[in-house]
N, C-alpha and C positions, 0 to 999 in steps of 0.2 A: 240354449239361446246364445252361448258364447260366440265371439267373433273369431273364427279360425282357431278354435280351441283355447282362446285366451278369455279370461274373465274380465269383463269391463264393469267397473263400478263408478257411478257418478256420485260425487260428494257435494253437498250444498251447505256452506257455512251461512247460517241464517240468523238474522236479527230483525224482528218486526217485519216479516215478509208475508203476512197473511193475505194481503191484497194481491199478491203476484205469484205466490207459490204454485197454486193449481195451474195457472196459465203456463208457467215455466215447465212444469212436469208434463202437461198434456202436449207440449210442443216438442218434446224429445221423441225422435222417430222410434217407432216400436221395433222391438227385436234387436236393439243395440245394447242397452244397459241391462246387465244381469241383476244389478241391485242399485237402488238409489238410497243414499244415506243423508238424512238431514240432521245437522248438529245445531241445536238452538242455543244461542248465547244469552239466555234470560230475556226473551222477548216479552213484551207487555200486551201483545195484540192477539194472543191465541194461536200463534204459529205452530207450536207443538201439537195442539189438538187437531188442527187441520192436517198436519203432516201424518198423524196416525190415522185419521179418517181416510186419507188417500192411500193408505196401506204401505207407507214408506217406513223404512227403518229409522227410528227417531231417538236421538240422544239429546238430553237436556242438561246443560251445565247448571250446577248448583249456584254458581256465581259467574258474573260476566268475566270472560277471560280475554276479551279483545279479538280483533280480526285474525291476528297471527295465532293466538292461542286456540281459536276455533278451528283453524286449519290443522293444527297439530292433532286435535282429536279426530278430525275427518280422516287424516292419513293413517293414524294408528288403527282406527277401526277398519278402514278399507284393507290394509295389509293383513290384519287379523282375520278378515273374512276371505282371504285368498285372492285378492285382486291382482291381476297381471297388468292392467291398465287402469289408471285413476284419472277421471275427468273432474276438474274443479269448476263447477258452474254456479254462479250466483243465483239465488232464487228470486231476485228482484226483476227478472226479465230484461235486464239491461243488455245481456248478451244473447244472441240467437241460439236457442237450444237445438235447432235443426243441424247445427254444425258438429254435434257430438260424434256422429259416425266418421266424419272426415278427420277430426282430431284423433279419434281412436285408431283409425286406419293407418295413420303415419307411425303410430307406436307399434301396432300389431304387425305391420309389414316390415318392422325393424329399419325404418328410414330415419326416425328420430327417437331420442330418449326424452326430450322435452319439446312440447309444442305450445305456442301461444296464439291467441287471437290477435289480429292486427286491425285496430280501428282507424288507422291513418292510411287508407288506400289512396285518398286524396284529401287535400285541405278542404275543398268545397264539400265533400261528402261528410267529413268529420264535423264541420261547423253546422251543416244542414241537419245533422243528427242531434244537434243540441249541445254539443261539447262547448263549454265556455271558452272564449278566445284565450283567456289566461292559462287555462288547463292545456289547451292545444299548444300554446307557446312553450310552456314548461315541459310538456311531453316531448316535443320535437327537440328542444335543446338538450334535455337529459338523454334522450334516446340516441342522438348523434354522438354525444360524448361517451355514452356507455358502449356503443358499438366500437368506437375508436379504442377505448380502454381495454376491451376484451378481444378484439379481433373478430367479433361477430358481425352479422348483417341483418339483425331483426328489424322489421318495420316499426315495431313498437316494443318498448320495454316495460310498459305500465298497464298492460291489460290484465283484467281479473279472470279471463277465460284461459284455462291451462289444462294440459294433459301431460301426465307423467308415466313413465314405465315403472314397473315394480323395482327394476334394477336401480333406477335413478333415486327412488325414495329410500332404497336400502343403502345407497352409497353416500348420499348427501346428509350431513349432520343437521337437519332442519329442527330437530328437537331443541337445540341450543339457540335457535334464532329468536328474534324479538317476538313478543306477543302483539305488537302493534302493526300498523300498515306496512312498515318497511320489511316485514317478513317476506313479501313477494320479491322485493329487490335483492334481498340477501340470497334467496333461493336461486334466482337466475345467475347471480355472480358466482355462487358456489358451483352451479352447473358448468358455467363457462370455465372457471378456474380448474375444475377437475377434468375438463376435456370431453364433457358429454356433448352429444349431437343435438343441436338446437335448431328449431325451425318455427315458422308461423304460417297462418292462413288468414285471409281477409274476413273481417266480421264488421257489420254495420255498427256505427256509434248510435246508441239510443239513450238519450237523456230525457226523463219525464218525471213528474212529481213523485211517483211511487218508487222510482229507482234510487238506490242509495248513492250518495256522493259526499266526499269529505269537503269541509269548508276551505276557504283560502288559507286561513291560519294553519290548519292541519296539513294542507298541501305543502306549505313552506317548510314545516317541520319534517314532513316526509321527504321533500327534496334535499334538505340538508342532511338528513339521515342517510339518504342514498349516496351522497358525496362522501360521507364517513365510511360506508361500505367500500367504496372505490379506493379510499385511502388504505384500507386493510389489504385490498388486492395489490396495490402498488408496493406496500411494505413487504408482502410475501414474495412478490416477483423480484424485488431487489435483494431478497435473502436477509432482510432485517428482522422480520417477525411474521410468523404465520398464525393468524388468529385461529382459534379452535374450530370455528364454523367452516373454515376453508380446508380443514383436514377431513379426509374421508372417514366414514365410520369404521372403527377398528375391526369390527367383527364381520364386515361384509366384503364380498369380492368385487370384482370389476363388473361393470354394467354389461 
């Protein structure tokens, strides 16, 4: 069932996703994912039991490790299972699972090393999808700044829908990233700093009661942490100091 001889693994960092997990899984087009891995971060709503019932590979953390910590387990497991392409899809149905083959295709066809979903195709569409106005504003301001900072041209830097090549995961030192939400931003800035090929595709913004979303306060912390990562990038480019997460993994070759 592999795509052009490449093994595609979908990983789902899960926390209290019992209401949306089955709908998310059922919406992934058949014949694309060779495996689906759910990593449960100490849910209280029976998410692991449902995941097993659906026949998915299920890993349960003994203690809550945070959003970034959950992803670390996802990627370790996917690489250990021989993944060539890893799709990170939230199990809360906030991102459209029907896009999995398009994300995977850009990696399989060697067009990109990293692909993100872009929820900001237009302001009207993002707000109509339920994105709070303050999140839209912060997203736009930070994304414009991050594109300028890195020389990239991504439509959005803050999407939770991602696709990575095996080479990208083997080159980027994500193991030393934060266990919190800024993990995602660290990863993208690492990819840009190391010269990986980055791209994106449009995905609808979907905010609803069962979809996960961080609070205003956590968003402010996340934004300030993102600015801190950009400071590390600037220091490295000026030759002042290269933070360890911006250095490629010592044992891995080029992408």
